[in-house]
Phi, psi and omega in degrees: 000323182255009182308319182262004180275143187282127178281159177230129178257149180234135166235129188263148178209146173277336184236090185296322181296317178294313179298319180302316178304315179297313184285327179278306188277307184290307182276344177074024182285148181269121177290139178241353178169170175208157174217180181297348185249341190199160168248132180259145178229155171264122177249079177053044178098348176256140179272135172249126175252113171276108194250128177285122176232117180302138179057030178299138175240119181289151177278174179279342189274165175286128179258340182203138179216164180233139171267127184236151181284328182223097183296326179296313179298319182290318177300313176305314182295318182283325176301320176298337177263008172101003180284137176250131179269140186278142172246119180256131181306128174087358183271341180074033178286158176281184186294338178272353181098011181269126176257136176253123181296127186294332182266315185268334187084359176298146181250135182226141176222144184239150175210163181253148169276174184300337178279342182099008176287135185279123179240154182221159169242141177227133175246122176293153180291000000 
């Protein structure tokens, strides 16, 4: 029923101004609009709504990720803008925070936005 419907993604934040700076300036996303509740971005044709929720507490799971052609280059670019990549105990990540899927060879790295929402980069094998 929704196969052909265009998706909309939501990332929640208690501090919309701080999060907006990160998504716009640090990640370089293109703003497409705003209203009293959210700032909207274009994610390669899909809308992301960065939505203000009072007292929001981020979960431990990844809420948004990007498939990238060169994870090392993207890590370097984001690190240069002050992003720190997460290293999780027991995952076997390398020094840069990259985990390699043992079966497929896909590479994944995680980082947090200012709210603590978990974001990821994935490079296909």
